[in-house]
All heavy atoms as a GROMACS GRO file, in nm:
protein
  628
    1MET      N    1  15.976 -10.389  12.233
    1MET     CA    2  16.106 -10.345  12.276
    1MET      C    3  16.202 -10.463  12.262
    1MET      O    4  16.176 -10.569  12.315
    1MET     CB    5  16.096 -10.298  12.421
    1MET     CG    6  16.224 -10.250  12.477
    1MET     SD    7  16.213 -10.197  12.651
    1MET     CE    8  16.049 -10.140  12.671
    2ILE      N    9  16.312 -10.441  12.195
    2ILE     CA   10  16.408 -10.549  12.172
    2ILE      C   11  16.490 -10.575  12.297
    2ILE      O   12  16.510 -10.687  12.338
    2ILE     CB   13  16.498 -10.517  12.052
    2ILE    CG1   14  16.413 -10.515  11.926
    2ILE    CG2   15  16.610 -10.619  12.041
    2ILE    CD1   16  16.486 -10.473  11.804
    3GLY      N   17  16.539 -10.474  12.361
    3GLY     CA   18  16.618 -10.496  12.482
    3GLY      C   19  16.658 -10.366  12.546
    3GLY      O   20  16.669 -10.263  12.480
    4GLU      N   21  16.678 -10.370  12.676
    4GLU     CA   22  16.725 -10.255  12.751
    4GLU      C   23  16.834 -10.301  12.845
    4GLU      O   24  16.832 -10.414  12.891
    4GLU     CB   25  16.612 -10.194  12.835
    4GLU     CG   26  16.510 -10.119  12.756
    4GLU     CD   27  16.410 -10.049  12.847
    4GLU    OE1   28  16.452  -9.996  12.951
    4GLU    OE2   29  16.292 -10.048  12.812
    5TYR      N   30  16.929 -10.215  12.870
    5TYR     CA   31  17.037 -10.246  12.963
    5TYR      C   32  17.029 -10.153  13.083
    5TYR      O   33  17.008 -10.034  13.067
    5TYR     CB   34  17.173 -10.232  12.894
    5TYR     CG   35  17.196 -10.340  12.792
    5TYR    CD1   36  17.157 -10.324  12.661
    5TYR    CD2   37  17.254 -10.461  12.829
    5TYR    CE1   38  17.175 -10.424  12.567
    5TYR    CE2   39  17.272 -10.562  12.737
    5TYR     CZ   40  17.233 -10.543  12.606
    5TYR     OH   41  17.251 -10.642  12.515
    6TYR      N   42  17.046 -10.211  13.199
    6TYR     CA   43  17.041 -10.134  13.322
    6TYR      C   44  17.174 -10.148  13.394
    6TYR      O   45  17.221 -10.259  13.415
    6TYR     CB   46  16.929 -10.184  13.413
    6TYR     CG   47  16.792 -10.169  13.355
    6TYR    CD1   48  16.733 -10.275  13.288
    6TYR    CD2   49  16.724 -10.050  13.365
    6TYR    CE1   50  16.607 -10.262  13.232
    6TYR    CE2   51  16.598 -10.037  13.310
    6TYR     CZ   52  16.540 -10.143  13.244
    6TYR     OH   53  16.417 -10.129  13.189
    7ASP      N   54  17.232 -10.037  13.431
    7ASP     CA   55  17.350 -10.038  13.513
    7ASP      C   56  17.304 -10.058  13.658
    7ASP      O   57  17.230  -9.976  13.712
    7ASP     CB   58  17.426  -9.904  13.497
    7ASP     CG   59  17.541  -9.893  13.593
    7ASP    OD1   60  17.626  -9.984  13.596
    7ASP    OD2   61  17.545  -9.793  13.668
    8ILE      N   62  17.345 -10.166  13.717
    8ILE     CA   63  17.298 -10.202  13.851
    8ILE      C   64  17.330 -10.093  13.953
    8ILE      O   65  17.245 -10.056  14.033
    8ILE     CB   66  17.361 -10.336  13.897
    8ILE    CG1   67  17.313 -10.451  13.807
    8ILE    CG2   68  17.331 -10.366  14.042
    8ILE    CD1   69  17.166 -10.477  13.815
    9GLU      N   70  17.451 -10.041  13.950
    9GLU     CA   71  17.492  -9.941  14.049
    9GLU      C   72  17.405  -9.816  14.039
    9GLU      O   73  17.357  -9.764  14.140
    9GLU     CB   74  17.640  -9.906  14.031
    9GLU     CG   75  17.698  -9.830  14.147
    9GLU     CD   76  17.848  -9.815  14.136
    9GLU    OE1   77  17.915  -9.903  14.078
    9GLU    OE2   78  17.900  -9.715  14.188
   10THR      N   79  17.382  -9.769  13.918
   10THR     CA   80  17.299  -9.650  13.898
   10THR      C   81  17.155  -9.677  13.941
   10THR      O   82  17.092  -9.594  14.006
   10THR     CB   83  17.302  -9.605  13.750
   10THR    OG1   84  17.438  -9.577  13.715
   10THR    CG2   85  17.217  -9.482  13.728
   11THR      N   86  17.104  -9.794  13.907
   11THR     CA   87  16.968  -9.831  13.946
   11THR      C   88  16.953  -9.833  14.097
   11THR      O   89  16.857  -9.780  14.153
   11THR     CB   90  16.930  -9.968  13.886
   11THR    OG1   91  16.938  -9.960  13.744
   11THR    CG2   92  16.790 -10.010  13.927
   12LEU      N   93  17.050  -9.893  14.166
   12LEU     CA   94  17.045  -9.900  14.312
   12LEU      C   95  17.055  -9.760  14.373
   12LEU      O   96  16.985  -9.729  14.470
   12LEU     CB   97  17.156  -9.990  14.365
   12LEU     CG   98  17.140 -10.139  14.335
   12LEU    CD1   99  17.267 -10.215  14.372
   12LEU    CD2  100  17.020 -10.197  14.405
   13GLN      N  101  17.141  -9.676  14.319
   13GLN     CA  102  17.155  -9.539  14.370
   13GLN      C  103  17.024  -9.462  14.353
   13GLN      O  104  16.982  -9.390  14.445
   13GLN     CB  105  17.269  -9.466  14.298
   13GLN     CG  106  17.406  -9.515  14.339
   13GLN     CD  107  17.517  -9.460  14.252
   13GLN    OE1  108  17.493  -9.412  14.141
   13GLN    NE2  109  17.639  -9.465  14.302
   14ASN      N  110  16.959  -9.478  14.239
   14ASN     CA  111  16.831  -9.410  14.216
   14ASN      C  112  16.723  -9.460  14.311
   14ASN      O  113  16.645  -9.381  14.365
   14ASN     CB  114  16.786  -9.427  14.071
   14ASN     CG  115  16.870  -9.346  13.976
   14ASN    OD1  116  16.931  -9.247  14.013
   14ASN    ND2  117  16.874  -9.389  13.851
   15ARG      N  118  16.718  -9.590  14.332
   15ARG     CA  119  16.620  -9.646  14.426
   15ARG      C  120  16.647  -9.596  14.568
   15ARG      O  121  16.553  -9.565  14.643
   15ARG     CB  122  16.622  -9.798  14.421
   15ARG     CG  123  16.562  -9.852  14.291
   15ARG     CD  124  16.563 -10.002  14.285
   15ARG     NE  125  16.483 -10.058  14.393
   15ARG     CZ  126  16.497 -10.184  14.435
   15ARG    NH1  127  16.583 -10.265  14.377
   15ARG    NH2  128  16.422 -10.230  14.533
   16LEU      N  129  16.774  -9.587  14.604
   16LEU     CA  130  16.810  -9.538  14.737
   16LEU      C  131  16.768  -9.392  14.754
   16LEU      O  132  16.717  -9.354  14.860
   16LEU     CB  133  16.961  -9.554  14.757
   16LEU     CG  134  17.017  -9.538  14.897
   16LEU    CD1  135  16.946  -9.628  14.996
   16LEU    CD2  136  17.165  -9.567  14.898
   17LEU      N  137  16.786  -9.311  14.651
   17LEU     CA  138  16.742  -9.171  14.657
   17LEU      C  139  16.591  -9.163  14.675
   17LEU      O  140  16.542  -9.081  14.753
   17LEU     CB  141  16.783  -9.097  14.530
   17LEU     CG  142  16.929  -9.062  14.516
   17LEU    CD1  143  16.958  -9.004  14.377
   17LEU    CD2  144  16.972  -8.963  14.623
   18ASN      N  145  16.516  -9.248  14.605
   18ASN     CA  146  16.370  -9.249  14.620
   18ASN      C  147  16.328  -9.289  14.760
   18ASN      O  148  16.236  -9.230  14.817
   18ASN     CB  149  16.307  -9.344  14.518
   18ASN     CG  150  16.315  -9.291  14.376
   18ASN    OD1  151  16.326  -9.170  14.355
   18ASN    ND2  152  16.310  -9.380  14.280
   19ILE      N  153  16.394  -9.387  14.816
   19ILE     CA  154  16.365  -9.430  14.954
   19ILE      C  155  16.395  -9.316  15.051
   19ILE      O  156  16.316  -9.287  15.141
   19ILE     CB  157  16.446  -9.556  14.992
   19ILE    CG1  158  16.401  -9.677  14.909
   19ILE    CG2  159  16.439  -9.585  15.142
   19ILE    CD1  160  16.266  -9.733  14.947
   20ASP      N  161  16.510  -9.250  15.032
   20ASP     CA  162  16.547  -9.139  15.120
   20ASP      C  163  16.444  -9.026  15.114
   20ASP      O  164  16.409  -8.967  15.216
   20ASP     CB  165  16.685  -9.085  15.084
   20ASP     CG  166  16.798  -9.176  15.130
   20ASP    OD1  167  16.774  -9.262  15.217
   20ASP    OD2  168  16.911  -9.160  15.079
   21GLU      N  169  16.394  -8.997  14.993
   21GLU     CA  170  16.291  -8.893  14.979
   21GLU      C  171  16.163  -8.932  15.051
   21GLU      O  172  16.101  -8.849  15.118
   21GLU     CB  173  16.261  -8.869  14.831
   21GLU     CG  174  16.371  -8.796  14.758
   21GLU     CD  175  16.344  -8.782  14.609
   21GLU    OE1  176  16.228  -8.806  14.564
   21GLU    OE2  177  16.439  -8.750  14.536
   22ALA      N  178  16.124  -9.057  15.039
   22ALA     CA  179  16.002  -9.104  15.106
   22ALA      C  180  16.019  -9.096  15.259
   22ALA      O  181  15.927  -9.053  15.329
   22ALA     CB  182  15.970  -9.247  15.063
   23ILE      N  183  16.134  -9.137  15.308
   23ILE     CA  184  16.161  -9.130  15.452
   23ILE      C  185  16.156  -8.985  15.500
   23ILE      O  186  16.095  -8.954  15.602
   23ILE     CB  187  16.298  -9.195  15.486
   23ILE    CG1  188  16.289  -9.347  15.468
   23ILE    CG2  189  16.342  -9.158  15.628
   23ILE    CD1  190  16.422  -9.419  15.478
   24GLU      N  191  16.218  -8.896  15.423
   24GLU     CA  192  16.220  -8.755  15.461
   24GLU      C  193  16.079  -8.697  15.468
   24GLU      O  194  16.046  -8.622  15.561
   24GLU     CB  195  16.304  -8.676  15.360
   24GLU     CG  196  16.321  -8.531  15.395
   24GLU     CD  197  16.407  -8.456  15.294
   24GLU    OE1  198  16.499  -8.517  15.237
   24GLU    OE2  199  16.381  -8.337  15.273
   25LYS      N  200  15.994  -8.732  15.372
   25LYS     CA  201  15.856  -8.682  15.372
   25LYS      C  202  15.779  -8.731  15.493
   25LYS      O  203  15.706  -8.654  15.556
   25LYS     CB  204  15.786  -8.724  15.243
   25LYS     CG  205  15.834  -8.646  15.123
   25LYS     CD  206  15.768  -8.693  14.997
   25LYS     CE  207  15.825  -8.618  14.877
   25LYS     NZ  208  15.767  -8.664  14.750
   26ILE      N  209  15.798  -8.857  15.528
   26ILE     CA  210  15.726  -8.912  15.644
   26ILE      C  211  15.778  -8.848  15.772
   26ILE      O  212  15.701  -8.810  15.860
   26ILE     CB  213  15.739  -9.065  15.649
   26ILE    CG1  214  15.662  -9.126  15.532
   26ILE    CG2  215  15.687  -9.120  15.782
   26ILE    CD1  216  15.685  -9.273  15.514
   27GLU      N  217  15.910  -8.835  15.784
   27GLU     CA  218  15.967  -8.776  15.906
   27GLU      C  219  15.929  -8.629  15.922
   27GLU      O  220  15.928  -8.578  16.033
   27GLU     CB  221  16.119  -8.792  15.904
   27GLU     CG  222  16.164  -8.934  15.925
   27GLU     CD  223  16.314  -8.954  15.917
   27GLU    OE1  224  16.385  -8.869  15.859
   27GLU    OE2  225  16.361  -9.055  15.970
   28SER      N  226  15.895  -8.563  15.811
   28SER     CA  227  15.853  -8.423  15.821
   28SER      C  228  15.702  -8.410  15.841
   28SER      O  229  15.648  -8.300  15.835
   28SER     CB  230  15.898  -8.345  15.697
   28SER     OG  231  15.828  -8.390  15.583
   29GLY      N  232  15.634  -8.523  15.863
   29GLY     CA  233  15.493  -8.519  15.898
   29GLY      C  234  15.396  -8.553  15.787
   29GLY      O  235  15.276  -8.531  15.801
   30ALA      N  236  15.444  -8.605  15.677
   30ALA     CA  237  15.354  -8.635  15.564
   30ALA      C  238  15.329  -8.785  15.550
   30ALA      O  239  15.332  -8.840  15.442
   30ALA     CB  240  15.413  -8.579  15.436
   31GLN      N  241  15.303  -8.853  15.662
   31GLN     CA  242  15.274  -8.996  15.658
   31GLN      C  243  15.143  -9.022  15.584
   31GLN      O  244  15.131  -9.116  15.509
   31GLN     CB  245  15.265  -9.052  15.800
   31GLN     CG  246  15.221  -9.197  15.809
   31GLN     CD  247  15.329  -9.293  15.767
   31GLN    OE1  248  15.445  -9.266  15.789
   31GLN    NE2  249  15.291  -9.403  15.705
   32GLU      N  250  15.050  -8.933  15.606
   32GLU     CA  251  14.919  -8.949  15.545
   32GLU      C  252  14.870  -8.811  15.501
   32GLU      O  253  14.892  -8.712  15.570
   32GLU     CB  254  14.822  -9.009  15.648
   32GLU     CG  255  14.686  -9.042  15.594
   32GLU     CD  256  14.601  -9.113  15.698
   32GLU    OE1  257  14.633  -9.228  15.730
   32GLU    OE2  258  14.505  -9.052  15.746
   33TYR      N  259  14.807  -8.809  15.385
   33TYR     CA  260  14.753  -8.681  15.339
   33TYR      C  261  14.628  -8.705  15.256
   33TYR      O  262  14.598  -8.817  15.216
   33TYR     CB  263  14.858  -8.600  15.262
   33TYR     CG  264  14.917  -8.671  15.141
   33TYR    CD1  265  14.868  -8.646  15.014
   33TYR    CD2  266  15.022  -8.762  15.155
   33TYR    CE1  267  14.921  -8.711  14.904
   33TYR    CE2  268  15.076  -8.826  15.046
   33TYR     CZ  269  15.025  -8.800  14.921
   33TYR     OH  270  15.077  -8.864  14.812
   34ARG      N  271  14.555  -8.597  15.233
   34ARG     CA  272  14.426  -8.607  15.165
   34ARG      C  273  14.427  -8.521  15.039
   34ARG      O  274  14.476  -8.409  15.040
   34ARG     CB  275  14.317  -8.559  15.259
   34ARG     CG  276  14.177  -8.573  15.204
   34ARG     CD  277  14.079  -8.537  15.311
   34ARG     NE  278  14.088  -8.641  15.413
   34ARG     CZ  279  13.987  -8.714  15.455
   34ARG    NH1  280  13.866  -8.690  15.409
   34ARG    NH2  281  14.002  -8.807  15.546
   35ILE      N  282  14.374  -8.578  14.933
   35ILE     CA  283  14.353  -8.505  14.809
   35ILE      C  284  14.205  -8.521  14.776
   35ILE      O  285  14.160  -8.631  14.743
   35ILE     CB  286  14.440  -8.560  14.694
   35ILE    CG1  287  14.588  -8.545  14.728
   35ILE    CG2  288  14.406  -8.490  14.564
   35ILE    CD1  289  14.681  -8.608  14.628
   36GLY      N  290  14.132  -8.414  14.790
   36GLY     CA  291  13.987  -8.422  14.771
   36GLY      C  292  13.926  -8.515  14.873
   36GLY      O  293  13.943  -8.497  14.993
   37THR      N  294  13.861  -8.618  14.826
   37THR     CA  295  13.798  -8.714  14.917
   37THR      C  296  13.885  -8.837  14.941
   37THR      O  297  13.847  -8.926  15.016
   37THR     CB  298  13.662  -8.761  14.860
   37THR    OG1  299  13.684  -8.821  14.732
   37THR    CG2  300  13.566  -8.644  14.847
   38ARG      N  301  14.000  -8.841  14.874
   38ARG     CA  302  14.088  -8.958  14.887
   38ARG      C  303  14.196  -8.933  14.992
   38ARG      O  304  14.254  -8.826  14.998
   38ARG     CB  305  14.156  -8.988  14.753
   38ARG     CG  306  14.056  -9.027  14.647
   38ARG     CD  307  14.122  -9.056  14.519
   38ARG     NE  308  14.215  -9.168  14.535
   38ARG     CZ  309  14.290  -9.216  14.440
   38ARG    NH1  310  14.286  -9.163  14.321
   38ARG    NH2  311  14.370  -9.317  14.463
   39THR      N  312  14.221  -9.032  15.072
   39THR     CA  313  14.328  -9.028  15.172
   39THR      C  314  14.438  -9.122  15.127
   39THR      O  315  14.412  -9.239  15.095
   39THR     CB  316  14.276  -9.069  15.310
   39THR    OG1  317  14.172  -8.980  15.348
   39THR    CG2  318  14.386  -9.065  15.414
   40LEU      N  319  14.560  -9.073  15.124
   40LEU     CA  320  14.675  -9.153  15.084
   40LEU      C  321  14.769  -9.169  15.202
   40LEU      O  322  14.796  -9.074  15.275
   40LEU     CB  323  14.748  -9.085  14.968
   40LEU     CG  324  14.660  -9.064  14.844
   40LEU    CD1  325  14.722  -8.962  14.753
   40LEU    CD2  326  14.639  -9.195  14.773
   41ARG      N  327  14.818  -9.290  15.220
   41ARG     CA  328  14.909  -9.319  15.331
   41ARG      C  329  15.037  -9.378  15.275
   41ARG      O  330  15.035  -9.472  15.197
   41ARG     CB  331  14.844  -9.417  15.428
   41ARG     CG  332  14.929  -9.450  15.547
   41ARG     CD  333  14.851  -9.534  15.648
   41ARG     NE  334  14.934  -9.578  15.756
   41ARG     CZ  335  14.971  -9.502  15.860
   41ARG    NH1  336  14.930  -9.378  15.867
   41ARG    NH2  337  15.048  -9.550  15.954
   42ARG      N  338  15.150  -9.322  15.316
   42ARG     CA  339  15.280  -9.372  15.271
   42ARG      C  340  15.318  -9.498  15.349
   42ARG      O  341  15.259  -9.530  15.451
   42ARG     CB  342  15.387  -9.266  15.292
   42ARG     CG  343  15.362  -9.140  15.213
   42ARG     CD  344  15.480  -9.046  15.225
   42ARG     NE  345  15.451  -8.915  15.176
   42ARG     CZ  346  15.454  -8.878  15.049
   42ARG    NH1  347  15.484  -8.966  14.958
   42ARG    NH2  348  15.426  -8.756  15.013
   43ALA      N  349  15.417  -9.567  15.299
   43ALA     CA  350  15.465  -9.690  15.365
   43ALA      C  351  15.512  -9.658  15.507
   43ALA      O  352  15.548  -9.545  15.539
   43ALA     CB  353  15.581  -9.749  15.285
   44ASP      N  354  15.512  -9.760  15.590
   44ASP     CA  355  15.562  -9.743  15.727
   44ASP      C  356  15.712  -9.720  15.725
   44ASP      O  357  15.785  -9.778  15.642
   44ASP     CB  358  15.532  -9.868  15.810
   44ASP     CG  359  15.384  -9.884  15.838
   44ASP    OD1  360  15.314  -9.781  15.848
   44ASP    OD2  361  15.338  -9.999  15.850
   45LEU      N  362  15.759  -9.639  15.817
   45LEU     CA  363  15.902  -9.610  15.825
   45LEU      C  364  15.985  -9.736  15.843
   45LEU      O  365  16.092  -9.748  15.783
   45LEU     CB  366  15.930  -9.512  15.940
   45LEU     CG  367  15.913  -9.365  15.908
   45LEU    CD1  368  15.930  -9.282  16.034
   45LEU    CD2  369  16.008  -9.320  15.801
   46SER      N  370  15.936  -9.830  15.920
   46SER     CA  371  16.015  -9.952  15.944
   46SER      C  372  16.038 -10.028  15.813
   46SER      O  373  16.148 -10.082  15.791
   46SER     CB  374  15.946 -10.043  16.046
   46SER     OG  375  15.820 -10.084  15.998
   47VAL      N  376  15.940 -10.029  15.726
   47VAL     CA  377  15.955 -10.095  15.595
   47VAL      C  378  16.056 -10.020  15.510
   47VAL      O  379  16.142 -10.081  15.445
   47VAL     CB  380  15.818 -10.104  15.524
   47VAL    CG1  381  15.833 -10.156  15.382
   47VAL    CG2  382  15.723 -10.192  15.603
   48LEU      N  383  16.047  -9.887  15.511
   48LEU     CA  384  16.140  -9.807  15.431
   48LEU      C  385  16.284  -9.820  15.484
   48LEU      O  386  16.378  -9.829  15.405
   48LEU     CB  387  16.097  -9.660  15.431
   48LEU     CG  388  15.968  -9.632  15.355
   48LEU    CD1  389  15.925  -9.487  15.376
   48LEU    CD2  390  15.983  -9.663  15.208
   49TYR      N  391  16.300  -9.821  15.616
   49TYR     CA  392  16.434  -9.836  15.674
   49TYR      C  393  16.493  -9.973  15.635
   49TYR      O  394  16.611  -9.983  15.603
   49TYR     CB  395  16.431  -9.824  15.826
   49TYR     CG  396  16.408  -9.683  15.876
   49TYR    CD1  397  16.331  -9.661  15.989
   49TYR    CD2  398  16.463  -9.572  15.814
   49TYR    CE1  399  16.309  -9.532  16.039
   49TYR    CE2  400  16.442  -9.444  15.861
   49TYR     CZ  401  16.365  -9.425  15.974
   49TYR     OH  402  16.344  -9.299  16.022
   50LYS      N  403  16.411 -10.076  15.640
   50LYS     CA  404  16.458 -10.210  15.604
   50LYS      C  405  16.500 -10.214  15.457
   50LYS      O  406  16.606 -10.269  15.422
   50LYS     CB  407  16.347 -10.312  15.631
   50LYS     CG  408  16.388 -10.454  15.601
   50LYS     CD  409  16.275 -10.551  15.634
   50LYS     CE  410  16.317 -10.692  15.600
   50LYS     NZ  411  16.209 -10.788  15.627
   51GLU      N  412  16.419 -10.157  15.369
   51GLU     CA  413  16.451 -10.153  15.227
   51GLU      C  414  16.579 -10.072  15.203
   51GLU      O  415  16.662 -10.108  15.120
   51GLU     CB  416  16.334 -10.094  15.148
   51GLU     CG  417  16.358 -10.082  14.999
   51GLU     CD  418  16.369 -10.214  14.926
   51GLU    OE1  419  16.334 -10.319  14.984
   51GLU    OE2  420  16.414 -10.214  14.811
   52ARG      N  421  16.593  -9.962  15.278
   52ARG     CA  422  16.713  -9.878  15.264
   52ARG      C  423  16.839  -9.956  15.301
   52ARG      O  424  16.940  -9.949  15.231
   52ARG     CB  425  16.700  -9.754  15.352
   52ARG     CG  426  16.811  -9.654  15.331
   52ARG     CD  427  16.784  -9.527  15.412
   52ARG     NE  428  16.868  -9.419  15.367
   52ARG     CZ  429  16.996  -9.406  15.400
   52ARG    NH1  430  17.053  -9.495  15.480
   52ARG    NH2  431  17.067  -9.305  15.355
   53ARG      N  432  16.833 -10.031  15.412
   53ARG     CA  433  16.949 -10.112  15.451
   53ARG      C  434  16.984 -10.215  15.344
   53ARG      O  435  17.101 -10.236  15.312
   53ARG     CB  436  16.922 -10.182  15.585
   53ARG     CG  437  16.938 -10.093  15.706
   53ARG     CD  438  16.936 -10.172  15.836
   53ARG     NE  439  16.812 -10.249  15.855
   53ARG     CZ  440  16.702 -10.200  15.910
   53ARG    NH1  441  16.698 -10.076  15.953
   53ARG    NH2  442  16.596 -10.277  15.925
   54GLN      N  443  16.883 -10.277  15.287
   54GLN     CA  444  16.904 -10.377  15.182
   54GLN      C  445  16.968 -10.314  15.059
   54GLN      O  446  17.062 -10.368  15.001
   54GLN     CB  447  16.773 -10.447  15.146
   54GLN     CG  448  16.788 -10.554  15.040
   54GLN     CD  449  16.875 -10.671  15.083
   54GLN    OE1  450  16.878 -10.708  15.200
   54GLN    NE2  451  16.946 -10.728  14.989
   55LEU      N  452  16.917 -10.198  15.018
   55LEU     CA  453  16.972 -10.130  14.901
   55LEU      C  454  17.117 -10.085  14.926
   55LEU      O  455  17.202 -10.095  14.837
   55LEU     CB  456  16.887 -10.008  14.865
   55LEU     CG  457  16.751 -10.040  14.804
   55LEU    CD1  458  16.666  -9.913  14.793
   55LEU    CD2  459  16.766 -10.105  14.668
   56GLN      N  460  17.145 -10.037  15.046
   56GLN     CA  461  17.282  -9.997  15.079
   56GLN      C  462  17.376 -10.117  15.072
   56GLN      O  463  17.488 -10.106  15.021
   56GLN     CB  464  17.287  -9.933  15.218
   56GLN     CG  465  17.228  -9.795  15.221
   56GLN     CD  466  17.223  -9.738  15.362
   56GLN    OE1  467  17.192  -9.809  15.459
   56GLN    NE2  468  17.251  -9.611  15.375
   57TYR      N  469  17.331 -10.230  15.121
   57TYR     CA  470  17.410 -10.352  15.117
   57TYR      C  471  17.437 -10.393  14.972
   57TYR      O  472  17.551 -10.421  14.933
   57TYR     CB  473  17.337 -10.464  15.192
   57TYR     CG  474  17.401 -10.599  15.178
   57TYR    CD1  475  17.519 -10.629  15.245
   57TYR    CD2  476  17.343 -10.696  15.098
   57TYR    CE1  477  17.579 -10.754  15.232
   57TYR    CE2  478  17.402 -10.821  15.085
   57TYR     CZ  479  17.520 -10.849  15.152
   57TYR     OH  480  17.579 -10.972  15.138
   58GLU      N  481  17.333 -10.395  14.890
   58GLU     CA  482  17.348 -10.433  14.750
   58GLU      C  483  17.438 -10.334  14.675
   58GLU      O  484  17.518 -10.375  14.591
   58GLU     CB  485  17.211 -10.441  14.682
   58GLU     CG  486  17.127 -10.557  14.732
   58GLU     CD  487  16.987 -10.558  14.672
   58GLU    OE1  488  16.967 -10.499  14.564
   58GLU    OE2  489  16.899 -10.619  14.734
   59LEU      N  490  17.425 -10.206  14.705
   59LEU     CA  491  17.509 -10.105  14.641
   59LEU      C  492  17.655 -10.123  14.681
   59LEU      O  493  17.745 -10.114  14.597
   59LEU     CB  494  17.460  -9.964  14.677
   59LEU     CG  495  17.535  -9.848  14.615
   59LEU    CD1  496  17.532  -9.855  14.462
   59LEU    CD2  497  17.475  -9.716  14.663
   60THR      N  498  17.680 -10.152  14.807
   60THR     CA  499  17.816 -10.177  14.854
   60THR      C  500  17.877 -10.296  14.781
   60THR      O  501  17.992 -10.290  14.735
   60THR     CB  502  17.819 -10.201  15.006
   60THR    OG1  503  17.769 -10.084  15.072
   60THR    CG2  504  17.958 -10.231  15.056
   61LEU      N  505  17.800 -10.403  14.766
   61LEU     CA  506  17.849 -10.520  14.693
   61LEU      C  507  17.881 -10.485  14.547
   61LEU      O  508  17.984 -10.525  14.494
   61LEU     CB  509  17.746 -10.633  14.696
   61LEU     CG  510  17.727 -10.706  14.828
   61LEU    CD1  511  17.620 -10.813  14.814
   61LEU    CD2  512  17.857 -10.766  14.877
   62ALA      N  513  17.793 -10.410  14.483
   62ALA     CA  514  17.814 -10.372  14.343
   62ALA      C  515  17.940 -10.286  14.330
   62ALA      O  516  18.019 -10.304  14.237
   62ALA     CB  517  17.693 -10.296  14.290
   63GLN      N  518  17.962 -10.197  14.425
   63GLN     CA  519  18.080 -10.111  14.420
   63GLN      C  520  18.207 -10.190  14.447
   63GLN      O  521  18.311 -10.163  14.387
   63GLN     CB  522  18.064  -9.995  14.519
   63GLN     CG  523  17.959  -9.897  14.477
   63GLN     CD  524  17.923  -9.796  14.585
   63GLN    OE1  525  17.942  -9.821  14.704
   63GLN    NE2  526  17.869  -9.683  14.545
   64GLN      N  527  18.200 -10.288  14.535
   64GLN     CA  528  18.317 -10.370  14.565
   64GLN      C  529  18.357 -10.456  14.446
   64GLN      O  530  18.474 -10.488  14.428
   64GLN     CB  531  18.292 -10.459  14.687
   64GLN     CG  532  18.290 -10.382  14.816
   64GLN     CD  533  18.251 -10.469  14.934
   64GLN    OE1  534  18.206 -10.582  14.919
   64GLN    NE2  535  18.267 -10.416  15.054
   65ARG      N  536  18.260 -10.492  14.366
   65ARG     CA  537  18.288 -10.571  14.247
   65ARG      C  538  18.342 -10.484  14.134
   65ARG      O  539  18.366 -10.532  14.025
   65ARG     CB  540  18.160 -10.640  14.198
   65ARG     CG  541  18.113 -10.750  14.288
   65ARG     CD  542  17.995 -10.821  14.223
   65ARG     NE  543  17.922 -10.894  14.324
   65ARG     CZ  544  17.794 -10.876  14.353
   65ARG    NH1  545  17.723 -10.789  14.287
   65ARG    NH2  546  17.737 -10.947  14.447
   66GLY      N  547  18.354 -10.355  14.161
   66GLY     CA  548  18.406 -10.264  14.060
   66GLY      C  549  18.301 -10.214  13.965
   66GLY      O  550  18.331 -10.157  13.861
   67GLY      N  551  18.174 -10.230  14.002
   67GLY     CA  552  18.068 -10.184  13.913
   67GLY      C  553  18.072 -10.260  13.782
   67GLY      O  554  18.116 -10.373  13.776
   68GLY      N  555  18.032 -10.196  13.679
   68GLY     CA  556  18.037 -10.258  13.548
   68GLY      C  557  17.938 -10.370  13.526
   68GLY      O  558  17.937 -10.430  13.420
   69MET      N  559  17.857 -10.402  13.624
   69MET     CA  560  17.759 -10.508  13.607
   69MET      C  561  17.634 -10.448  13.543
   69MET      O  562  17.587 -10.343  13.583
   69MET     CB  563  17.721 -10.569  13.742
   69MET     CG  564  17.619 -10.681  13.728
   69MET     SD  565  17.556 -10.737  13.888
   69MET     CE  566  17.702 -10.803  13.962
   70SER      N  567  17.584 -10.513  13.442
   70SER     CA  568  17.463 -10.468  13.375
   70SER      C  569  17.366 -10.583  13.364
   70SER      O  570  17.406 -10.700  13.361
   70SER     CB  571  17.495 -10.416  13.234
   70SER     OG  572  17.575 -10.301  13.243
   71VAL      N  573  17.241 -10.549  13.357
   71VAL     CA  574  17.136 -10.648  13.340
   71VAL      C  575  17.062 -10.612  13.212
   71VAL      O  576  17.028 -10.497  13.190
   71VAL     CB  577  17.038 -10.647  13.459
   71VAL    CG1  578  16.922 -10.741  13.434
   71VAL    CG2  579  17.111 -10.681  13.587
   72ALA      N  580  17.037 -10.709  13.129
   72ALA     CA  581  16.962 -10.687  13.006
   72ALA      C  582  16.825 -10.750  13.020
   72ALA      O  583  16.813 -10.861  13.072
   72ALA     CB  584  17.035 -10.748  12.887
   73THR      N  585  16.723 -10.680  12.977
   73THR     CA  586  16.590 -10.738  12.975
   73THR      C  587  16.539 -10.739  12.832
   73THR      O  588  16.564 -10.647  12.756
   73THR     CB  589  16.492 -10.656  13.062
   73THR    OG1  590  16.484 -10.523  13.011
   73THR    CG2  591  16.536 -10.653  13.207
   74PHE      N  592  16.472 -10.845  12.798
   74PHE     CA  593  16.417 -10.860  12.664
   74PHE      C  594  16.270 -10.895  12.676
   74PHE      O  595  16.232 -10.978  12.756
   74PHE     CB  596  16.491 -10.969  12.586
   74PHE     CG  597  16.637 -10.938  12.567
   74PHE    CD1  598  16.732 -10.983  12.657
   74PHE    CD2  599  16.676 -10.863  12.459
   74PHE    CE1  600  16.866 -10.954  12.640
   74PHE    CE2  601  16.812 -10.833  12.440
   74PHE     CZ  602  16.906 -10.877  12.530
   75THR      N  603  16.190 -10.829  12.596
   75THR     CA  604  16.048 -10.858  12.594
   75THR      C  605  16.005 -10.892  12.454
   75THR      O  606  16.068 -10.852  12.356
   75THR     CB  607  15.966 -10.736  12.643
   75THR    OG1  608  15.996 -10.624  12.561
   75THR    CG2  609  15.999 -10.703  12.788
   76ARG      N  610  15.899 -10.968  12.445
   76ARG     CA  611  15.844 -11.002  12.314
   76ARG      C  612  15.728 -10.910  12.283
   76ARG      O  613  15.647 -10.879  12.369
   76ARG     CB  614  15.796 -11.146  12.313
   76ARG     CG  615  15.907 -11.244  12.330
   76ARG     CD  616  15.855 -11.383  12.325
   76ARG     NE  617  15.965 -11.476  12.352
   76ARG     CZ  618  15.958 -11.603  12.331
   76ARG    NH1  619  15.848 -11.657  12.285
   76ARG    NH2  620  16.060 -11.680  12.358
   77ASP      N  621  15.720 -10.869  12.160
   77ASP     CA  622  15.608 -10.783  12.120
   77ASP      C  623  15.486 -10.866  12.088
   77ASP      O  624  15.488 -10.975  12.048
   77ASP     CB  625  15.646 -10.699  11.998
   77ASP     CG  626  15.751 -10.595  12.037
   77ASP    OD1  627  15.748 -10.549  12.151
   77ASP    OD2  628  15.832 -10.561  11.950
   0.00000   0.00000   0.00000
């Protein structure tokens, strides 16, 4: 891959949506569930709330700067 560009504001908004979905699932009683013989446990709410606050802060900063900030990543094949 030669390079990819990420819009910071969009990336933060998507991460925030994912955090909100995870919080909603836990608050509705799906902290832990079983699939066959495997038991899966979601992150603790306190961790998700902390991450949510951080993402909101970063998103606010990005919006105050007028957006338009992009990050490019380059990898070597």
